[in-house]
N, C-alpha and C positions, 0 to 999 in steps of 0.2 A: 504494500500500500504506500502511495506517495506520502511524504511527510506533510505535504500541503493539505491532506485530507484528515490528518490526525486531530487537529484542533476542532474540526466540525463534529467529530464523534465525542470528544471529551474524555475525561478520565473514567475509569471503571467505577461502578457503584460501590459504596462502602462494604457491601456484603459479597462482593465478587472477588474471586481469585483470578489474577491475570499473570501469565508468564509470556513475556515477549523476548524472542531470540533475534538478535541482529547478527548478520554474517555477510559482509561484502566478500569480494573475491579473496581477500586476505584479512582474517581476524574474526573475533567472536565476542559477543557481549550478551548477557542475560539480565533482563530487568523484571523484577517480580513485585506485584502488588499483592500483599497477603491479607489485606482487609483494612477498612477504616482509614484509607489514605495513608497507609504505612507501607514503605517500600524497602527493598534491598537490591543491590546490584552485584552481579558476578562478572568480573573482568571488564575490559574496555577495548573498543575498536573505533575506527573513524571511517567516514565515507568521504570520497574525494570532493563532493559538492556541498559538504557540511563543515562549518567551522567548529572545531573542538570535538570532544567525545560524543558518540552517538547517544549514549544514555542521557547526557545533559540536554542535548537537543530534543530528544523525545519527551522528556518530562516538562521541559519548558514549553513545548508545543501544546501540552495538555494544560498549560496555565498554572503549573505547580512551582513552588519555591523549593529547590533542591535541598537547601540548608535546613528546611523545616520538615520535609517528608521522608528523606532517605536516612534510614537508621543504621544500615550496615553496608560495607563494601568488601567483597571477597576478591582478593587477587590470587587466583588459583595456582599460578606458576610463572616462570620466568621465560616467556616466549614473546617475541615482538607482536604477534597477532593477537595476544590477549592483554598486552600492557600498553598499547598505543593510546595515549590520552589519559591514562589512569591517574597521573599526578595532577592534572587539571581537574579531573573528576573529584579527587580527594579534596582539592582546594575549594571547589564549589560546595561540597557536602561536608562542611567543617565540623558538624556535630555527629557525623556517622562514625561508628566503630569500624576500624580497619582490620581485616584479617589477612594474614599471609602464612604460607607454609613455615613451620618451625625451622626447617633446615636453612631457610634463606636469612635467618638471623644469626647463623653460626659465625663466629668471629673470623674464621678463615674465608668464608664467602664474602663477608663485608670488606675484608682487606683486598680480595680479588676485584670486587667492583670498584673500589677506590683506585686500585692500581690501573684499571682499564681507563678511568677518567683522565689519567695523566700520561699514559703511554700512547705513542703515535704509531707503533708498529702493528697494532691489532685494533680493528674497528669493532667496537662493542655493539653498535646498532641501537635501536630505539630502547630496547629493554634495559640497557645499562643506564641511560639517562633517566628513564622513568623510575626505575627502582631506586636510584640514588636520591631522587627527589622525594620518594615515599619515605625512605629512611630518615631524611632530614626532617620531614614533617612529623614522623613518630618521635624523633628526638625533641623537636620543639614542643610537642604536646606533653611529653614526659616532664620537661623542664617547667612547663606552665602549670603543672599539677593536674592535667587532665589526660591521663594515659589511657584513652579509650581505644585501645587496640588489643588484638589477641593473636596468639600463635596457633595455627590449625594443625591438628594431628588426629589420628584415628580416635573416634568416639567423643571428640570435643564438641559440646553444644555451642554453636556460634551465635544462635539467636533463638529466643523463646518468648512467647506471649500467651497468656491465658485467654481462653475463649471469651471470658467476661469483658475483656478489653477490646474485643473485635466484634464488628457488626454481625458477622455470620455466626458467631457464638461458638466456633470451634477452636481448640488449642492449636497453636502453630509452633513448629520447631524445625530448626535447620541444624543437622548434625554432620560433621566431617567423617567421611569413610576412609580417608587417606590424608597424608602419608601414614604409613605404618610406623609403629614405635621404633625408636633408635636401635632396639635390640635386633631388629630384622636387618639392619645395616643399610637401608635405603639411603639415608642421609649421608653415610660415609661413602657409599658408591657414587652418589652425586658429586660430592666434594672431590673424590678421586678423579672423576671425569673432567671436572672443571679445572683441576690443577694442571692437567695436561695442556690446557690452553692458556696458562699463565703467560703474560707478555714477557718477552726476553729481548735483550739488546741484539742488534745486528741480524734480526730475523726479517725475511721479506714481509712486506705489509700484507695483511690478510683480514678476513672477516671472522668474527667470533661465531662459532656454531652453537647449536643448542644440544646439550647433553642428551643422549638417547641410549636406552629407552627412558621415557619420562615416568619415573616411579614416584616423584614427589608432588605431582599435581594433586590438587584438592578436589576429589570427587565428593559429592554430598547428597544427603537424602533430606528432602523437604516434606514434612508431614503437616497436613491441615485436617484436623479431625481424623477420620478413617482413611482419607485419601493420601497418597504419597507420590512424589515425583523424584526420580533419580537424575541428578545432574552429573554427567560423566566428565566434564572439563576436558583435559587432554591426557588423562591417565592411560598408560600403556601397560602391556604385559612384559614383565621382566622375568626374574627367576621364579622358582616355585613358591618363594615366600615374599615376593615383591609385587608392586603394582596391583593389578586387579586380582591376582592370586592371593595376595595378602588380605584384600578386602573380603574375598570369598571365604578364606579360612577363618577370619574373625567372625563373619556372619554365621557360619555354620556352628561355631562355638556358642555364640549368643547373638541373635538377630539384632541388627541395628534398629529395626522398626518394621512397619508394615511393608508388604511387597508393593512395588511401585506400579501404578497404572499408566504412567507416562515416563519415558526414558529419553533424555537428551543424550544421544550417543556421543562417545568420546572421540577426541582427536579428529573431528570432522569426518568420521566414518572410515578411518584408515584401517588396513588389515592389522597393523601393529597394536591397535587398541581393541580389536574385537576379541571377545572371550565368550564362547557359547554358554558357559555356565552362569554368566551374569544374567542372561535372559531367563534362565530357568530358576536360579536361586534367589534373585532379588527383584524380579518383575512378575506381575500377575499375567497369566496367559490372556491373549486378546480374545474378545468375544465375537 
C-alpha cells in the first residue's frame, strides 16, 4: 500500500492487534500495535523515496507522536539490512526501552566496533555507524539515570502488559527465544568470527562481512491472550546446540509459550534459516 494512503485509513482501533512488516529490496522492519495505542518496533530499514527510518515515517503518517506511543525497540542483530536508520529511530523514541543481543555488549565486541570507526583499511558499513550511535545513546541514558535498556537472551521477557491495561483485555508478552545462554558458546563463536576481521595495518582495503551463521539474532515469541506470533528475525541454523536448534531444544524442555498461529520466517526465507522442526514444534498447523 502506498504511504500516501496510510493517513486516510488511520491508526488501528484500541482493541486491535496490528503487525506491519516492511521489507524493501534490502532490509526489514516490524512495527507492532499491541493495543490501546501502544507500540513496539523490531529493527529498522529505509526506503529510497522516504527520508529516515520507515517505522518513523509510518507512525507519523498515522498522526502519532513516536516519543509518546513507542514503548520498546528491539535491535535483533548486527546486519546492515536490519540496522539502517535505527539510531535515528532511537532518537525519535526517546522514552522507548532499547533491547539488543547480550553478546553485542561484550567488551571485546565494543572494542572491535570502536577500532573499525578509526581504521581506514576495513569499511565497516552502515551497521558499524548505527551500532556505535546506539551504544553512545545507552551510555548517555545510563549517565542520566534512566537506563531503560535491556540485554536479550533466551527466555528474557522484553515487554509485558496486563490485559486490564489494554482495550482488548488480553495479556501481552514478548519473550526472546535466542540467543542461547553463554554456556552453549554462541556468543564466543560470534566473537571468534568477528576477531578474524579485526582491522590490521598494511592490509588491502576491504568491506566488513557479516559473521555467519547468524546464531545470535533475537528471535521472539509474541503472545496476546491465547494467540501467538513467532518473529524469526535473521536467526540461522548453526551447530546442534546453536541457532534454531538451541531454540528447539529449550522449547522441548519447557515450552516458551503457546504455539504460534503466525510465523514471520527468518532471514528473508533463506535455506540457511529454514528448520523443518520449527514449523512442527513451535507453530500451530494451518487450517
